[in-house]
C-alpha positions as CSV (number, residue, x, y, z in Angstrom):
1,X,66.2,149.5,94.0
2,X,64.0,148.6,97.1
3,X,65.1,148.5,100.1
4,X,63.3,144.6,100.0
5,X,65.1,143.5,97.2
6,X,68.6,145.1,98.5
7,X,68.1,143.0,102.1
8,X,67.5,139.7,100.2
9,X,70.3,140.1,98.0
10,X,72.6,141.3,101.0
11,X,71.0,138.0,102.9
12,X,72.3,135.7,100.0
13,X,75.2,136.7,99.7
14,X,75.8,136.4,103.7
15,X,74.7,132.8,103.7
16,X,77.3,131.7,100.8
17,X,79.7,133.4,102.4
18,X,79.4,131.5,105.8
19,X,78.9,128.7,104.0
20,X,82.0,128.7,101.8
21,X,84.0,129.3,105.2
22,X,82.6,126.4,106.9
23,X,83.4,124.2,103.8
24,X,86.8,125.3,103.8
25,X,88.0,125.3,107.2
26,X,85.8,122.4,108.1
27,X,85.4,120.0,104.9
28,X,88.3,117.2,105.8
29,X,89.8,116.1,102.2
30,X,90.9,112.8,101.1
31,X,95.1,112.3,101.5
32,X,97.5,109.4,102.0
33,X,96.3,108.3,105.6
34,X,98.0,104.8,105.4
35,X,101.6,104.0,102.9
36,X,104.5,101.7,103.4
37,X,107.3,102.9,101.4
38,X,109.7,100.2,100.3
39,X,112.3,102.1,98.7
40,X,114.8,102.0,101.3
41,X,114.9,98.0,101.9
42,X,117.7,96.3,101.5
43,X,119.2,93.5,99.8
44,X,118.2,91.1,102.8
45,X,115.6,89.1,104.3
46,X,113.1,91.8,106.3
47,X,110.7,90.1,108.1
48,X,108.4,93.2,108.8
49,X,108.1,96.8,107.7
50,X,106.5,99.7,109.8
51,X,104.6,102.3,107.9
52,X,106.4,105.5,106.9
53,X,103.1,107.9,107.0
54,X,100.1,106.9,109.3
55,X,97.2,110.1,109.5
56,X,96.6,111.2,112.9
57,X,93.9,109.1,114.5
58,X,95.3,105.8,113.5
59,X,97.3,103.2,115.1
60,X,99.1,101.3,112.4
61,X,100.3,97.4,112.0
62,X,103.4,96.2,110.9
63,X,103.5,95.2,107.0
64,X,104.1,91.5,107.4
65,X,103.2,87.9,106.1
66,X,101.1,84.7,106.7
67,X,102.7,82.0,108.3
68,X,102.8,79.3,105.0
69,X,105.2,81.7,102.9
70,X,108.8,82.8,103.7
71,X,110.8,86.1,103.8
72,X,113.6,86.4,101.1
73,X,115.5,89.4,100.1
74,X,114.3,92.1,97.0
75,X,115.9,95.4,97.3
76,X,113.4,97.9,97.9
77,X,110.8,95.1,97.9
78,X,109.0,93.0,100.5
79,X,109.1,89.7,98.8
80,X,108.4,86.0,99.5
81,X,108.5,82.5,98.4
82,X,107.5,78.8,99.3
83,X,103.9,79.5,97.7
84,X,102.4,76.5,97.2
85,X,102.9,74.1,93.9
86,X,101.2,71.3,93.2
87,X,98.2,72.2,95.9
88,X,98.2,75.6,94.8
89,X,94.1,77.0,95.2
90,X,92.6,80.0,96.8
91,X,90.9,78.1,99.6
92,X,94.3,76.4,100.1
93,X,96.0,80.1,100.2
94,X,93.3,80.7,102.7
95,X,94.1,77.5,104.7
96,X,97.7,77.6,104.7
97,X,98.0,81.3,105.6
98,X,100.0,82.7,102.0
99,X,99.4,86.3,102.6
100,X,100.6,89.6,102.7
101,X,99.0,91.6,105.6
102,X,98.7,95.0,107.4
103,X,96.0,97.3,109.1
104,X,95.1,99.8,111.7
105,X,93.2,100.8,114.4
106,X,90.9,104.1,115.0
107,X,92.5,105.9,117.8
108,X,90.0,107.3,120.3
109,X,87.5,110.1,119.1
110,X,88.9,109.7,115.6
111,X,86.9,108.6,112.5
112,X,88.1,107.5,108.9
113,X,86.7,106.7,105.4
114,X,88.8,105.0,103.1
115,X,88.8,105.7,99.4
116,X,91.5,103.9,97.3
117,X,94.5,101.1,98.4
118,X,97.5,101.4,95.5
119,X,100.3,99.1,95.7
120,X,102.8,97.5,93.0
121,X,103.5,93.6,93.1
122,X,106.8,91.8,91.1
123,X,106.5,88.2,90.0
124,X,110.0,86.1,89.4
125,X,109.1,83.9,87.0
126,X,106.5,83.0,84.5
127,X,105.1,80.0,87.0
128,X,105.1,82.3,90.3
129,X,101.6,82.7,91.6
130,X,99.7,84.7,89.2
131,X,96.2,84.8,91.0
132,X,95.4,87.0,93.9
133,X,92.7,88.2,96.3
134,X,92.3,91.1,98.4
135,X,90.3,90.5,101.4
136,X,89.6,92.7,104.8
137,X,88.7,92.0,108.2
138,X,87.0,93.8,111.3
139,X,87.8,91.0,113.6
140,X,91.7,90.3,112.7
141,X,90.2,87.5,110.5
142,X,88.6,85.5,113.5
143,X,86.2,84.8,111.3
144,X,86.4,84.6,107.3
145,X,87.7,87.8,105.8
146,X,85.6,89.7,103.1
147,X,86.4,89.6,99.6
148,X,87.1,93.4,98.4
149,X,85.3,93.9,94.7
150,X,84.3,96.3,92.2
151,X,81.3,96.1,90.4
152,X,81.8,96.8,86.7
153,X,85.9,96.9,87.1
154,X,87.8,95.2,84.5
155,X,90.2,93.6,87.0
156,X,88.1,93.5,90.2
157,X,84.8,92.7,89.2
158,X,84.8,89.4,90.9
159,X,87.3,89.9,93.9
160,X,90.0,87.5,92.5
161,X,92.3,89.0,89.7
162,X,95.4,87.8,87.8
163,X,98.5,89.4,87.2
164,X,101.3,88.1,84.8
165,X,104.0,90.5,84.9
166,X,107.5,88.8,85.5
167,X,111.2,89.8,86.3
168,X,112.5,86.8,83.8
169,X,112.7,87.2,80.3
170,X,113.3,89.9,77.7
171,X,111.7,92.8,75.7
172,X,108.6,92.8,77.5
173,X,107.0,96.5,77.2
174,X,104.1,97.3,80.2
175,X,101.4,99.3,78.7
176,X,98.3,100.2,80.2
177,X,98.0,97.2,82.7
178,X,98.5,94.7,79.6
179,X,100.2,92.6,82.5
180,X,97.0,92.0,84.4
181,X,96.3,89.7,81.8
182,X,99.3,88.8,79.3
183,X,102.5,87.6,80.7
184,X,104.8,90.6,80.3
185,X,108.5,89.9,80.6
186,X,111.2,91.8,81.8
187,X,109.4,93.9,84.7
188,X,112.3,93.6,86.8
189,X,110.6,97.1,88.6
190,X,107.4,95.3,89.3
191,X,104.3,97.1,88.1
192,X,101.8,99.2,89.4
193,X,98.3,97.5,90.0
194,X,95.1,99.0,89.0
195,X,93.9,101.3,91.9
196,X,91.3,99.6,94.1
197,X,88.5,101.7,94.8
198,X,86.7,101.2,98.5
199,X,84.6,103.9,98.4
200,X,81.7,101.3,97.6
201,X,82.3,99.5,100.6
202,X,80.3,99.8,103.2
203,X,81.9,98.8,105.9
204,X,85.1,100.8,105.5
205,X,83.0,104.1,105.4
206,X,82.9,106.0,108.5
207,X,85.2,103.7,110.5
208,X,84.5,104.7,114.3
209,X,87.1,104.7,117.3
210,X,88.1,101.4,118.6
211,X,87.3,99.8,115.2
212,X,90.5,97.6,113.4
213,X,90.8,97.0,109.8
214,X,93.3,94.5,108.5
215,X,93.7,93.8,105.1
216,X,95.4,90.7,103.2
217,X,96.7,89.6,99.5
218,X,96.2,86.2,99.2
219,X,98.2,84.3,95.8
220,X,98.4,81.2,94.7
221,X,99.5,79.7,91.3
222,X,98.1,77.0,88.7
223,X,100.1,74.2,90.3
224,X,103.4,74.5,88.0
225,X,105.1,76.6,90.6
226,X,108.4,76.0,92.4
227,X,108.9,77.0,95.8
228,X,111.8,79.5,94.6
229,X,109.5,81.5,92.8
230,X,108.9,84.5,94.5
231,X,106.0,87.4,94.6
232,X,106.8,90.5,96.1
233,X,105.1,93.9,97.2
234,X,107.2,96.7,95.5
235,X,109.3,97.9,94.2
236,X,109.4,100.9,95.7
237,X,105.1,101.1,96.2
238,X,103.9,99.3,98.9
239,X,100.2,99.3,100.1
240,X,99.3,103.0,100.3
241,X,95.6,103.9,101.1
242,X,93.9,107.3,100.7
243,X,91.0,108.1,102.6
244,X,89.7,110.8,105.1
245,X,90.7,110.8,108.9
246,X,89.7,113.1,111.3
247,X,91.8,112.8,114.6
248,X,90.3,113.1,118.2
249,X,87.6,116.5,117.9
250,X,89.7,118.4,120.5
251,X,91.8,121.6,119.8
252,X,92.1,124.0,116.7
253,X,90.5,121.6,114.2
254,X,87.7,121.4,116.7
255,X,87.6,125.2,117.5
256,X,88.0,126.3,113.7
257,X,84.7,124.5,113.1
258,X,83.1,125.6,116.0
259,X,83.8,128.9,115.0
260,X,82.4,128.5,111.5
261,X,79.5,127.1,112.6
262,X,78.6,129.9,114.9
263,X,79.6,132.4,112.0
264,X,76.7,130.9,109.9
265,X,74.4,130.8,113.0
266,X,75.0,134.4,113.1
267,X,74.3,135.2,109.4
268,X,71.6,133.6,109.7
269,X,69.8,135.1,112.7
270,X,70.8,138.4,111.2
271,X,69.1,138.0,108.2
272,X,66.0,136.7,110.1
273,X,65.6,139.6,111.9
274,X,66.3,141.7,108.6
275,X,63.6,140.0,107.5
276,X,61.0,140.4,109.8
277,X,61.6,144.2,109.9
278,X,61.0,145.0,106.6
279,X,57.9,142.5,106.7
280,X,57.0,144.4,109.4
């Protein structure tokens, strides 16, 4: 084996090792950045719920309701009634503030990218609101919110989606999200919604310090509901967002990244000097 061949092989090994250390120490992985655990809510009227998980670098708001709906009691659920009945429509839900809401602000020096939104819903009866739409806003909904849609999704392609599971009735069996398009009874525990992919929304990637993001879930029926019919977030699983949040770039995390970058640079300088010496 020649000296030149040996040197090139050592250069390749050194570069790969330094790169692996950099990714391991500095590469951020997706995790829950915001969560509202509803499992401990009592069977009482709860007006707001504080977040149970907030990633470093974020400042979150409480889970709340629009003024157009009323709070009602549900163990391990954030429930509301008084949804529009005869005037039910998407536009009416927006105009009359019939929604659930939560959000966050990115703290100074932080940055966050959002990956996925998960939540469970529970309907009390067959005539409870069955139409829904997620929206987000970067200005506190001072202007119209942006509809969250996912191209190619069997549930969220157009933004608005249906959920037809209900706690009333007997014998219904939840299977592979069948409650999204069929009336499935006996779902007192609520049902998990299909995960909502946020990665394709440019506004929700690389959100910088000082930015505020609010989410709303609007709901409306078919005009045949009663004011006593309820829709709830939960039971148990409230809104949960997965993503990558990087707090203020100071302290140990930044020091680790700096060391990794310094090691990488040192390897590159050493390799360059060795290659020049061999060539000479």
